C-alpha positions in Angstrom: 0.0 0.0 0.0 1.2 3.5 -0.7 1.7 5.8 2.3 0.4 9.3 2.5 3.0 11.9 1.8 2.6 15.7 1.8 4.6 18.2 -0.1 6.4 19.0 3.2 7.7 15.4 3.6 11.2 15.3 2.1 13.0 11.9 2.4 16.7 12.6 2.3 19.5 10.7 0.6 20.1 8.5 3.6 16.5 7.4 3.4 17.1 6.3 -0.2 20.1 4.3 0.8 18.0 2.6 3.5 15.4 1.7 1.0 18.2 0.3 -1.2 19.4 -1.9 1.7 15.8 -3.2 2.2 15.8 -4.1 -1.5 19.2 -5.9 -1.1 20.8 -3.2 -3.3 24.1 -1.6 -2.7 23.3 1.9 -4.1 26.2 4.1 -5.0 26.9 6.7 -2.3 29.2 9.4 -3.8 29.1 13.1 -3.8 27.8 13.2 -7.3 24.9 10.9 -6.5 24.1 12.8 -3.3 24.2 16.1 -5.1 22.0 14.7 -8.0 19.4 13.6 -5.5 19.4 17.0 -3.8 19.3 18.8 -7.1 16.3 16.8 -8.3 14.6 17.4 -5.0 15.3 21.1 -5.0 13.9 21.6 -8.5 11.0 19.1 -8.7 7.6 19.1 -7.2 7.1 16.1 -4.9 5.3 13.9 -7.4 8.1 14.4 -10.0 10.9 13.9 -7.5 9.3 10.7 -6.3 9.1 9.5 -10.0 12.8 10.0 -10.6 13.8 8.2 -7.4 11.4 5.3 -8.0 12.9 5.1 -11.5 16.3 4.8 -10.0 15.3 2.1 -7.6 13.3 0.1 -10.2 16.1 0.3 -12.6 18.7 -0.8 -10.0 16.5 -3.8 -9.0 15.9 -4.8 -12.6 19.6 -4.6 -13.4 20.3 -6.9 -10.4 17.7 -9.4 -11.5 19.0 -9.4 -15.0 22.6 -9.8 -13.8 23.7 -6.6 -15.5 26.6 -4.5 -14.2 26.2 -0.9 -15.3 28.2 2.1 -14.1 26.0 2.5 -11.0 27.0 6.1 -10.3 26.5 7.2 -13.9 23.0 5.5 -14.0 22.0 7.1 -10.7 23.0 10.6 -11.8 21.3 10.3 -15.2 18.0 8.9 -13.8 17.8 11.3 -10.9 18.3 14.3 -13.2 16.4 13.0 -16.3 13.3 15.2 -15.8 15.0 18.6 -15.0 13.6 19.7 -18.4 10.1 19.1 -17.1 10.8 20.8 -13.8 11.9 23.9 -15.8 8.8 23.9 -17.9 10.5 23.2 -21.3 11.8 25.9 -23.6 10.7 27.5 -26.9 13.6 26.1 -28.9 14.4 22.7 -27.5 12.6 19.6 -26.4 12.5 19.2 -22.6 14.6 16.1 -22.9 17.5 18.2 -24.4 17.2 20.7 -21.6 17.6 17.9 -19.1 20.4 16.3 -21.1 22.3 19.6 -21.2 21.9 20.1 -17.4 22.9 16.5 -16.7 26.1 16.8 -18.8 27.0 20.1 -17.1 26.4 18.5 -13.7 28.6 15.5 -14.6 31.5 17.7 -15.8 31.2 19.9 -12.7 31.5 16.7 -10.6 34.6 15.6 -12.5 32.9 12.5 -13.9 34.8 12.8 -17.2 33.8 13.7 -20.8 32.9 10.2 -21.8 30.6 9.6 -18.8 29.1 13.1 -19.2 28.3 12.3 -22.8 26.7 9.0 -21.9 24.5 10.9 -19.3 23.5 13.3 -22.1 22.5 10.4 -24.3 20.6 8.7 -21.5 18.5 11.7 -20.7 18.0 12.9 -24.2 16.8 9.5 -25.3 14.8 8.6 -22.2 11.4 9.0 -24.1 12.7 7.0 -27.1 13.3 3.6 -25.6 13.3 1.9 -29.0 16.6 3.5 -29.7 18.0 4.0 -26.2 18.0 0.3 -25.3 20.6 -0.3 -28.0 23.0 2.4 -26.7 24.8 0.1 -24.2 24.1 -1.3 -20.8 24.3 2.0 -18.9 21.7 3.7 -21.0 19.6 0.6 -21.2 19.5 0.4 -17.4 18.4 4.1 -17.2 15.6 3.5 -19.6 14.4 0.3 -17.9 13.8 2.1 -14.6 12.2 5.1 -16.2 10.0 3.0 -18.4 9.0 0.8 -15.5 7.7 3.8 -13.5 6.1 5.5 -16.5 4.3 2.7 -18.2 4.8 -0.4 -16.0 7.3 -2.0 -18.4 8.9 -5.0 -16.7 7.0 -4.2 -13.6 5.9 -7.8 -13.3 9.6 -8.8 -13.0 9.6 -7.2 -9.5 8.3 -9.0 -6.4 5.3 -7.6 -4.6 7.5 -7.0 -1.6 9.9 -4.9 -3.6 7.1 -2.9 -5.1 5.6 -2.2 -1.7 8.9 -1.0 -0.3 9.5 1.5 -3.1 5.9 2.8 -3.3 5.8 3.2 0.5 8.9 5.2 0.6 8.2 7.2 -2.6 4.5 7.2 -3.3 3.1 8.2 -6.7 1.2 11.2 -5.5 -1.2 11.4 -8.5 1.6 11.2 -11.0 -0.6 10.2 -14.0 -2.7 13.4 -13.6 0.2 15.7 -12.8 2.4 14.4 -15.6 -0.5 14.8 -18.1 -0.9 18.4 -17.0 2.8 19.1 -17.2 3.2 17.7 -20.7 0.1 19.5 -21.9 1.4 22.8 -20.5 4.6 22.3 -22.5 2.5 21.7 -25.6 0.6 24.9 -25.0 3.6 27.0 -24.2 6.1 25.5 -26.6 4.2 23.6 -29.3 6.9 23.6 -31.8 9.0 21.4 -29.5 6.3 18.7 -29.3 4.9 18.1 -32.8 7.2 15.2 -33.7 7.3 13.4 -30.4 5.2 11.7 -27.7 3.9 14.9 -26.2 1.8 15.4 -29.3 -0.3 12.3 -28.2 -1.2 14.1 -25.0 -1.8 17.5 -26.7 -4.0 16.0 -29.4 -6.2 14.5 -26.8 -6.2 17.2 -24.1 -5.2 20.6 -25.7 -8.0 22.3 -27.7 -6.7 23.6 -31.1 -3.4 21.8 -31.0 -2.2 20.5 -34.4 0.6 18.0 -35.0 1.9 19.7 -38.2 2.9 17.8 -41.3 3.2 14.0 -41.2 6.4 12.3 -42.2 4.7 11.2 -45.4 3.9 14.9 -46.3 7.4 16.0 -45.5 8.8 13.4 -47.9 6.3 13.9 -50.8 6.1 17.7 -50.5 9.9 18.2 -50.4 11.2 20.5 -53.1 12.9 18.0 -55.3 12.0 17.0 -58.9 12.1 13.2 -59.5 
């Protein structure tokens, strides 16, 4: 059962580590991961913060069950920061995933994680809504996507035990995520429609935002291109 949690309740990083121990997980405890947790908490509303932490925990447990060995610190930072673009309300010139990816890469470089790992974090965040590509980008990115997808759409949720699910949901309840995320995505479609027409936000906007148009289809783009053949 999910516990009640008000916006004033703020589980700290030590609480997350305790949840990890209950799940038989040795979660990474580094300055970068602690700061990523705190940054996500500082910028996100409680429902969104809980989503990113659940995604981290689900992904870590799924990796353990699948006998995968990702870079645990890199995955933690990427997943904890993956929705900063949502927290910041998007932008008129970039998809929210790119905003988050840029922030994640800058964070990694500031924490001396190295260029290669920073670039992997950028890819993981930028591609987190495009799992059909992301899962082929290597084990680190695949483990990021599995946790995020589990919390968003229940992908691989049946691989987790009921006890594991209860532990995670009790510590970090959903707090009406479906409703709040729908509102958040629709707000981006209203405020920055040109960043949404070619991606999954268009599905939400077409259903919930009056007057929203997707723009030209891929078929139209091809057949109306200015080439004589």
